[in-house]
PADO-144901 format. One record per atom (N, C-alpha, C): residue in three letters; chain; y, x, z. Coordinates in steps of 0.02 Angstrom, whole numbers, plus 50000, padded with zeros to 5 digits. Example, Ala and Ser with C-alpha at 12.3 -4.5 7.8 and 13.67 -1.06 7.14 Angstrom:
<node><tordren>ALA</tordren><sekol>A</sekol><v>49716</v><u>50660</u><w>50390</w></node>
<node><tordren>ALA</tordren><sekol>A</sekol><v>49775</v><u>50615</u><w>50390</w></node>
<node><tordren>ALA</tordren><sekol>A</sekol><v>49835</v><u>50660</u><w>50390</w></node>
<node><tordren>SER</tordren><sekol>A</sekol><v>49888</v><u>50642</u><w>50354</w></node>
<node><tordren>SER</tordren><sekol>A</sekol><v>49947</v><u>50684</u><w>50357</w></node>
<node><tordren>SER</tordren><sekol>A</sekol><v>50002</v><u>50645</u><w>50394</w></node>
//
This chain:
<node><tordren>MET</tordren><sekol>A</sekol><v>50502</v><u>50672</u><w>50154</w></node>
<node><tordren>MET</tordren><sekol>A</sekol><v>50470</v><u>50608</u><w>50160</w></node>
<node><tordren>MET</tordren><sekol>A</sekol><v>50395</v><u>50614</u><w>50146</w></node>
<node><tordren>GLY</tordren><sekol>A</sekol><v>50378</v><u>50659</u><w>50101</w></node>
<node><tordren>GLY</tordren><sekol>A</sekol><v>50308</v><u>50668</u><w>50084</w></node>
<node><tordren>GLY</tordren><sekol>A</sekol><v>50265</v><u>50691</u><w>50143</w></node>
<node><tordren>ILE</tordren><sekol>A</sekol><v>50294</v><u>50731</u><w>50187</w></node>
<node><tordren>ILE</tordren><sekol>A</sekol><v>50256</v><u>50756</u><w>50244</w></node>
<node><tordren>ILE</tordren><sekol>A</sekol><v>50238</v><u>50699</u><w>50292</w></node>
<node><tordren>PHE</tordren><sekol>A</sekol><v>50281</v><u>50648</u><w>50296</w></node>
<node><tordren>PHE</tordren><sekol>A</sekol><v>50267</v><u>50591</u><w>50339</w></node>
<node><tordren>PHE</tordren><sekol>A</sekol><v>50213</v><u>50546</u><w>50309</w></node>
<node><tordren>ILE</tordren><sekol>A</sekol><v>50214</v><u>50539</u><w>50244</w></node>
<node><tordren>ILE</tordren><sekol>A</sekol><v>50162</v><u>50500</u><w>50210</w></node>
<node><tordren>ILE</tordren><sekol>A</sekol><v>50095</v><u>50535</u><w>50217</w></node>
<node><tordren>LEU</tordren><sekol>A</sekol><v>50095</v><u>50601</u><w>50208</w></node>
<node><tordren>LEU</tordren><sekol>A</sekol><v>50034</v><u>50639</u><w>50216</w></node>
<node><tordren>LEU</tordren><sekol>A</sekol><v>50008</v><u>50634</u><w>50287</w></node>
<node><tordren>GLY</tordren><sekol>A</sekol><v>50052</v><u>50637</u><w>50336</w></node>
<node><tordren>GLY</tordren><sekol>A</sekol><v>50032</v><u>50630</u><w>50406</w></node>
<node><tordren>GLY</tordren><sekol>A</sekol><v>50002</v><u>50562</u><w>50420</w></node>
<node><tordren>GLY</tordren><sekol>A</sekol><v>50030</v><u>50510</u><w>50391</w></node>
<node><tordren>GLY</tordren><sekol>A</sekol><v>50003</v><u>50443</u><w>50399</w></node>
<node><tordren>GLY</tordren><sekol>A</sekol><v>49934</v><u>50436</u><w>50369</w></node>
<node><tordren>LEU</tordren><sekol>A</sekol><v>49925</v><u>50465</u><w>50310</w></node>
<node><tordren>LEU</tordren><sekol>A</sekol><v>49859</v><u>50463</u><w>50278</w></node>
<node><tordren>LEU</tordren><sekol>A</sekol><v>49807</v><u>50501</u><w>50318</w></node>
<node><tordren>VAL</tordren><sekol>A</sekol><v>49826</v><u>50559</u><w>50344</w></node>
<node><tordren>VAL</tordren><sekol>A</sekol><v>49779</v><u>50597</u><w>50386</w></node>
<node><tordren>VAL</tordren><sekol>A</sekol><v>49761</v><u>50557</u><w>50448</w></node>
<node><tordren>PHE</tordren><sekol>A</sekol><v>49810</v><u>50523</u><w>50477</w></node>
<node><tordren>PHE</tordren><sekol>A</sekol><v>49798</v><u>50482</u><w>50536</w></node>
<node><tordren>PHE</tordren><sekol>A</sekol><v>49747</v><u>50426</u><w>50520</w></node>
<node><tordren>ILE</tordren><sekol>A</sekol><v>49757</v><u>50391</u><w>50464</w></node>
<node><tordren>ILE</tordren><sekol>A</sekol><v>49712</v><u>50336</u><w>50446</w></node>
<node><tordren>ILE</tordren><sekol>A</sekol><v>49641</v><u>50362</u><w>50433</w></node>
<node><tordren>VAL</tordren><sekol>A</sekol><v>49635</v><u>50417</u><w>50398</w></node>
<node><tordren>VAL</tordren><sekol>A</sekol><v>49569</v><u>50446</u><w>50384</w></node>
<node><tordren>VAL</tordren><sekol>A</sekol><v>49535</v><u>50468</u><w>50449</w></node>
<node><tordren>SER</tordren><sekol>A</sekol><v>49572</v><u>50500</u><w>50493</w></node>
<node><tordren>SER</tordren><sekol>A</sekol><v>49543</v><u>50522</u><w>50557</w></node>
<node><tordren>SER</tordren><sekol>A</sekol><v>49520</v><u>50463</u><w>50598</w></node>
<node><tordren>PHE</tordren><sekol>A</sekol><v>49560</v><u>50410</u><w>50601</w></node>
<node><tordren>PHE</tordren><sekol>A</sekol><v>49541</v><u>50352</u><w>50641</w></node>
<node><tordren>PHE</tordren><sekol>A</sekol><v>49478</v><u>50319</u><w>50612</w></node>
<node><tordren>CYS</tordren><sekol>A</sekol><v>49474</v><u>50315</u><w>50546</w></node>
<node><tordren>CYS</tordren><sekol>A</sekol><v>49415</v><u>50286</u><w>50514</w></node>
<node><tordren>CYS</tordren><sekol>A</sekol><v>49353</v><u>50328</u><w>50528</w></node>
<node><tordren>LEU</tordren><sekol>A</sekol><v>49360</v><u>50394</u><w>50526</w></node>
<node><tordren>LEU</tordren><sekol>A</sekol><v>49303</v><u>50438</u><w>50541</w></node>
<node><tordren>LEU</tordren><sekol>A</sekol><v>49282</v><u>50431</u><w>50614</w></node>
<node><tordren>PHE</tordren><sekol>A</sekol><v>49330</v><u>50425</u><w>50660</w></node>
<node><tordren>PHE</tordren><sekol>A</sekol><v>49314</v><u>50413</u><w>50730</w></node>
<node><tordren>PHE</tordren><sekol>A</sekol><v>49274</v><u>50349</u><w>50738</w></node>
<node><tordren>LYS</tordren><sekol>A</sekol><v>49294</v><u>50297</u><w>50704</w></node>
<node><tordren>LYS</tordren><sekol>A</sekol><v>49260</v><u>50232</u><w>50711</w></node>
<node><tordren>LYS</tordren><sekol>A</sekol><v>49190</v><u>50235</u><w>50680</w></node>
<node><tordren>CYS</tordren><sekol>A</sekol><v>49183</v><u>50266</u><w>50623</w></node>
<node><tordren>CYS</tordren><sekol>A</sekol><v>49116</v><u>50272</u><w>50593</w></node>
<node><tordren>CYS</tordren><sekol>A</sekol><v>49069</v><u>50311</u><w>50639</w></node>
<node><tordren>SER</tordren><sekol>A</sekol><v>49094</v><u>50363</u><w>50669</w></node>
<node><tordren>SER</tordren><sekol>A</sekol><v>49054</v><u>50402</u><w>50716</w></node>
<node><tordren>SER</tordren><sekol>A</sekol><v>49035</v><u>50361</u><w>50777</w></node>
<node><tordren>ALA</tordren><sekol>A</sekol><v>49081</v><u>50322</u><w>50803</w></node>
<node><tordren>ALA</tordren><sekol>A</sekol><v>49067</v><u>50280</u><w>50861</w></node>
<node><tordren>ALA</tordren><sekol>A</sekol><v>49015</v><u>50227</u><w>50845</w></node>
<node><tordren>PHE</tordren><sekol>A</sekol><v>49019</v><u>50196</u><w>50787</w></node>
<node><tordren>PHE</tordren><sekol>A</sekol><v>48970</v><u>50145</u><w>50769</w></node>
<node><tordren>PHE</tordren><sekol>A</sekol><v>48900</v><u>50174</u><w>50760</w></node>
<node><tordren>ARG</tordren><sekol>A</sekol><v>48896</v><u>50236</u><w>50735</w></node>
<node><tordren>ARG</tordren><sekol>A</sekol><v>48830</v><u>50267</u><w>50728</w></node>
<node><tordren>ARG</tordren><sekol>A</sekol><v>48798</v><u>50283</u><w>50795</w></node>
<node><tordren>LYS</tordren><sekol>A</sekol><v>48839</v><u>50298</u><w>50845</w></node>
<node><tordren>LYS</tordren><sekol>A</sekol><v>48813</v><u>50318</u><w>50910</w></node>
<node><tordren>LYS</tordren><sekol>A</sekol><v>48798</v><u>50259</u><w>50956</w></node>
<node><tordren>THR</tordren><sekol>A</sekol><v>48816</v><u>50199</u><w>50936</w></node>
<node><tordren>THR</tordren><sekol>A</sekol><v>48804</v><u>50142</u><w>50978</w></node>
<node><tordren>THR</tordren><sekol>A</sekol><v>48735</v><u>50113</u><w>50967</w></node>
<node><tordren>SER</tordren><sekol>A</sekol><v>48709</v><u>50082</u><w>51018</w></node>
<node><tordren>SER</tordren><sekol>A</sekol><v>48645</v><u>50048</u><w>51012</w></node>
<node><tordren>SER</tordren><sekol>A</sekol><v>48658</v><u>49973</u><w>51003</w></node>
<node><tordren>LYS</tordren><sekol>A</sekol><v>48606</v><u>49937</u><w>50987</w></node>
<node><tordren>LYS</tordren><sekol>A</sekol><v>48612</v><u>49866</u><w>50972</w></node>
<node><tordren>LYS</tordren><sekol>A</sekol><v>48632</v><u>49825</u><w>51034</w></node>
<node><tordren>ASP</tordren><sekol>A</sekol><v>48617</v><u>49849</u><w>51094</w></node>
<node><tordren>ASP</tordren><sekol>A</sekol><v>48630</v><u>49809</u><w>51154</w></node>
<node><tordren>ASP</tordren><sekol>A</sekol><v>48699</v><u>49820</u><w>51184</w></node>
<node><tordren>GLN</tordren><sekol>A</sekol><v>48741</v><u>49862</u><w>51154</w></node>
<node><tordren>GLN</tordren><sekol>A</sekol><v>48808</v><u>49873</u><w>51180</w></node>
<node><tordren>GLN</tordren><sekol>A</sekol><v>48854</v><u>49817</u><w>51159</w></node>
<node><tordren>SER</tordren><sekol>A</sekol><v>48901</v><u>49800</u><w>51203</w></node>
<node><tordren>SER</tordren><sekol>A</sekol><v>48945</v><u>49743</u><w>51190</w></node>
<node><tordren>SER</tordren><sekol>A</sekol><v>49004</v><u>49763</u><w>51147</w></node>
<node><tordren>TRP</tordren><sekol>A</sekol><v>49034</v><u>49712</u><w>51116</w></node>
<node><tordren>TRP</tordren><sekol>A</sekol><v>49093</v><u>49723</u><w>51075</w></node>
<node><tordren>TRP</tordren><sekol>A</sekol><v>49152</v><u>49742</u><w>51119</w></node>
<node><tordren>LEU</tordren><sekol>A</sekol><v>49152</v><u>49720</u><w>51183</w></node>
<node><tordren>LEU</tordren><sekol>A</sekol><v>49206</v><u>49739</u><w>51228</w></node>
<node><tordren>LEU</tordren><sekol>A</sekol><v>49207</v><u>49814</u><w>51239</w></node>
<node><tordren>LYS</tordren><sekol>A</sekol><v>49149</v><u>49843</u><w>51248</w></node>
<node><tordren>LYS</tordren><sekol>A</sekol><v>49144</v><u>49916</u><w>51258</w></node>
<node><tordren>LYS</tordren><sekol>A</sekol><v>49168</v><u>49953</u><w>51196</w></node>
<node><tordren>LEU</tordren><sekol>A</sekol><v>49147</v><u>49929</u><w>51138</w></node>
<node><tordren>LEU</tordren><sekol>A</sekol><v>49169</v><u>49961</u><w>51075</w></node>
<node><tordren>LEU</tordren><sekol>A</sekol><v>49244</v><u>49953</u><w>51065</w></node>
<node><tordren>SER</tordren><sekol>A</sekol><v>49271</v><u>49897</u><w>51085</w></node>
<node><tordren>SER</tordren><sekol>A</sekol><v>49343</v><u>49886</u><w>51078</w></node>
<node><tordren>SER</tordren><sekol>A</sekol><v>49382</v><u>49934</u><w>51123</w></node>
<node><tordren>ILE</tordren><sekol>A</sekol><v>49358</v><u>49944</u><w>51184</w></node>
<node><tordren>ILE</tordren><sekol>A</sekol><v>49391</v><u>49991</u><w>51229</w></node>
<node><tordren>ILE</tordren><sekol>A</sekol><v>49389</v><u>50061</u><w>51201</w></node>
<node><tordren>VAL</tordren><sekol>A</sekol><v>49333</v><u>50081</u><w>51174</w></node>
<node><tordren>VAL</tordren><sekol>A</sekol><v>49327</v><u>50147</u><w>51143</w></node>
<node><tordren>VAL</tordren><sekol>A</sekol><v>49376</v><u>50152</u><w>51084</w></node>
<node><tordren>GLY</tordren><sekol>A</sekol><v>49382</v><u>50099</u><w>51045</w></node>
<node><tordren>GLY</tordren><sekol>A</sekol><v>49428</v><u>50098</u><w>50989</w></node>
<node><tordren>GLY</tordren><sekol>A</sekol><v>49500</v><u>50107</u><w>51010</w></node>
<node><tordren>VAL</tordren><sekol>A</sekol><v>49520</v><u>50074</u><w>51064</w></node>
<node><tordren>VAL</tordren><sekol>A</sekol><v>49588</v><u>50079</u><w>51089</w></node>
<node><tordren>VAL</tordren><sekol>A</sekol><v>49601</v><u>50150</u><w>51115</w></node>
<node><tordren>VAL</tordren><sekol>A</sekol><v>49554</v><u>50178</u><w>51151</w></node>
<node><tordren>VAL</tordren><sekol>A</sekol><v>49562</v><u>50246</u><w>51176</w></node>
<node><tordren>VAL</tordren><sekol>A</sekol><v>49567</v><u>50296</u><w>51119</w></node>
<node><tordren>ASP</tordren><sekol>A</sekol><v>49524</v><u>50289</u><w>51069</w></node>
<node><tordren>ASP</tordren><sekol>A</sekol><v>49527</v><u>50333</u><w>51010</w></node>
<node><tordren>ASP</tordren><sekol>A</sekol><v>49594</v><u>50326</u><w>50976</w></node>
<node><tordren>TYR</tordren><sekol>A</sekol><v>49618</v><u>50265</u><w>50968</w></node>
<node><tordren>TYR</tordren><sekol>A</sekol><v>49683</v><u>50253</u><w>50936</w></node>
<node><tordren>TYR</tordren><sekol>A</sekol><v>49739</v><u>50287</u><w>50974</w></node>
<node><tordren>LEU</tordren><sekol>A</sekol><v>49740</v><u>50280</u><w>51040</w></node>
<node><tordren>LEU</tordren><sekol>A</sekol><v>49792</v><u>50311</u><w>51080</w></node>
<node><tordren>LEU</tordren><sekol>A</sekol><v>49790</v><u>50387</u><w>51075</w></node>
<node><tordren>ILE</tordren><sekol>A</sekol><v>49731</v><u>50416</u><w>51076</w></node>
<node><tordren>ILE</tordren><sekol>A</sekol><v>49724</v><u>50489</u><w>51070</w></node>
<node><tordren>ILE</tordren><sekol>A</sekol><v>49752</v><u>50512</u><w>51003</w></node>
<node><tordren>LEU</tordren><sekol>A</sekol><v>49735</v><u>50476</u><w>50950</w></node>
<node><tordren>LEU</tordren><sekol>A</sekol><v>49759</v><u>50495</u><w>50883</w></node>
<node><tordren>LEU</tordren><sekol>A</sekol><v>49835</v><u>50486</u><w>50876</w></node>
<node><tordren>VAL</tordren><sekol>A</sekol><v>49861</v><u>50433</u><w>50905</w></node>
<node><tordren>VAL</tordren><sekol>A</sekol><v>49934</v><u>50422</u><w>50902</w></node>
<node><tordren>VAL</tordren><sekol>A</sekol><v>49971</v><u>50477</u><w>50939</w></node>
<node><tordren>ILE</tordren><sekol>A</sekol><v>49949</v><u>50493</u><w>50999</w></node>
<node><tordren>ILE</tordren><sekol>A</sekol><v>49981</v><u>50546</u><w>51038</w></node>
<node><tordren>ILE</tordren><sekol>A</sekol><v>49976</v><u>50613</u><w>51002</w></node>
<node><tordren>GLY</tordren><sekol>A</sekol><v>49918</v><u>50627</u><w>50974</w></node>
<node><tordren>GLY</tordren><sekol>A</sekol><v>49909</v><u>50690</u><w>50937</w></node>
<node><tordren>GLY</tordren><sekol>A</sekol><v>49953</v><u>50693</u><w>50875</w></node>
<node><tordren>THR</tordren><sekol>A</sekol><v>49958</v><u>50637</u><w>50840</w></node>
<node><tordren>THR</tordren><sekol>A</sekol><v>49999</v><u>50636</u><w>50780</w></node>
<node><tordren>THR</tordren><sekol>A</sekol><v>50073</v><u>50644</u><w>50797</w></node>
<node><tordren>LEU</tordren><sekol>A</sekol><v>50096</v><u>50609</u><w>50848</w></node>
<node><tordren>LEU</tordren><sekol>A</sekol><v>50166</v><u>50616</u><w>50869</w></node>
<node><tordren>LEU</tordren><sekol>A</sekol><v>50180</v><u>50686</u><w>50895</w></node>
<node><tordren>GLY</tordren><sekol>A</sekol><v>50135</v><u>50713</u><w>50934</w></node>
<node><tordren>GLY</tordren><sekol>A</sekol><v>50144</v><u>50780</u><w>50961</w></node>
<node><tordren>GLY</tordren><sekol>A</sekol><v>50147</v><u>50832</u><w>50906</w></node>
<node><tordren>THR</tordren><sekol>A</sekol><v>50103</v><u>50826</u><w>50857</w></node>
<node><tordren>THR</tordren><sekol>A</sekol><v>50102</v><u>50873</u><w>50801</w></node>
<node><tordren>THR</tordren><sekol>A</sekol><v>50166</v><u>50865</u><w>50759</w></node>
<node><tordren>GLY</tordren><sekol>A</sekol><v>50188</v><u>50803</u><w>50749</w></node>
<node><tordren>GLY</tordren><sekol>A</sekol><v>50249</v><u>50791</u><w>50711</w></node>
<node><tordren>GLY</tordren><sekol>A</sekol><v>50310</v><u>50821</u><w>50746</w></node>
<node><tordren>ILE</tordren><sekol>A</sekol><v>50314</v><u>50812</u><w>50812</w></node>
<node><tordren>ILE</tordren><sekol>A</sekol><v>50370</v><u>50841</u><w>50849</w></node>
<node><tordren>ILE</tordren><sekol>A</sekol><v>50368</v><u>50917</u><w>50846</w></node>
<node><tordren>LEU</tordren><sekol>A</sekol><v>50308</v><u>50946</u><w>50854</w></node>
<node><tordren>LEU</tordren><sekol>A</sekol><v>50301</v><u>51019</u><w>50850</w></node>
<node><tordren>LEU</tordren><sekol>A</sekol><v>50321</v><u>51044</u><w>50781</w></node>
<node><tordren>PHE</tordren><sekol>A</sekol><v>50298</v><u>51010</u><w>50728</w></node>
<node><tordren>PHE</tordren><sekol>A</sekol><v>50314</v><u>51030</u><w>50660</w></node>
<node><tordren>PHE</tordren><sekol>A</sekol><v>50389</v><u>51027</u><w>50647</w></node>
<node><tordren>MET</tordren><sekol>A</sekol><v>50420</v><u>50971</u><w>50667</w></node>
<node><tordren>MET</tordren><sekol>A</sekol><v>50492</v><u>50964</u><w>50655</w></node>
<node><tordren>MET</tordren><sekol>A</sekol><v>50533</v><u>51014</u><w>50696</w></node>
<node><tordren>THR</tordren><sekol>A</sekol><v>50510</v><u>51030</u><w>50756</w></node>
<node><tordren>THR</tordren><sekol>A</sekol><v>50545</v><u>51081</u><w>50797</w></node>
<node><tordren>THR</tordren><sekol>A</sekol><v>50542</v><u>51149</u><w>50763</w></node>
<node><tordren>LEU</tordren><sekol>A</sekol><v>50481</v><u>51168</u><w>50741</w></node>
<node><tordren>LEU</tordren><sekol>A</sekol><v>50474</v><u>51232</u><w>50707</w></node>
<node><tordren>LEU</tordren><sekol>A</sekol><v>50513</v><u>51234</u><w>50642</w></node>
<node><tordren>TYR</tordren><sekol>A</sekol><v>50512</v><u>51179</u><w>50605</w></node>
<node><tordren>TYR</tordren><sekol>A</sekol><v>50548</v><u>51175</u><w>50541</w></node>
<node><tordren>TYR</tordren><sekol>A</sekol><v>50624</v><u>51181</u><w>50553</w></node>
<node><tordren>THR</tordren><sekol>A</sekol><v>50649</v><u>51147</u><w>50603</w></node>
<node><tordren>THR</tordren><sekol>A</sekol><v>50720</v><u>51149</u><w>50618</w></node>
<node><tordren>THR</tordren><sekol>A</sekol><v>50741</v><u>51218</u><w>50641</w></node>
<node><tordren>ASN</tordren><sekol>A</sekol><v>50701</v><u>51250</u><w>50683</w></node>
<node><tordren>ASN</tordren><sekol>A</sekol><v>50717</v><u>51317</u><w>50707</w></node>
<node><tordren>ASN</tordren><sekol>A</sekol><v>50715</v><u>51369</u><w>50651</w></node>
<node><tordren>SER</tordren><sekol>A</sekol><v>50670</v><u>51361</u><w>50605</w></node>
<node><tordren>SER</tordren><sekol>A</sekol><v>50664</v><u>51412</u><w>50552</w></node>
<node><tordren>SER</tordren><sekol>A</sekol><v>50716</v><u>51404</u><w>50497</w></node>
<node><tordren>HIS</tordren><sekol>A</sekol><v>50742</v><u>51344</u><w>50489</w></node>
<node><tordren>HIS</tordren><sekol>A</sekol><v>50791</v><u>51332</u><w>50436</w></node>
<node><tordren>HIS</tordren><sekol>A</sekol><v>50862</v><u>51323</u><w>50462</w></node>
<node><tordren>GLY</tordren><sekol>A</sekol><v>50873</v><u>51339</u><w>50524</w></node>
<node><tordren>GLY</tordren><sekol>A</sekol><v>50941</v><u>51337</u><w>50552</w></node>
<node><tordren>GLY</tordren><sekol>A</sekol><v>50960</v><u>51269</u><w>50571</w></node>
//
């Protein structure tokens, strides 16, 4: 159970760092719609990466422990 909690925390920290980076790179004249689209894309990338890593980890764990 601890590995899932750790994975969730890593996900939240990564998403927050992505958003902080995006806000620093934006200029004052960019719209909130554009920032929202970037946020959704970042979120989907992180979700897919987290799920893919979790599946890979569980597959390796299951194979190594019988």
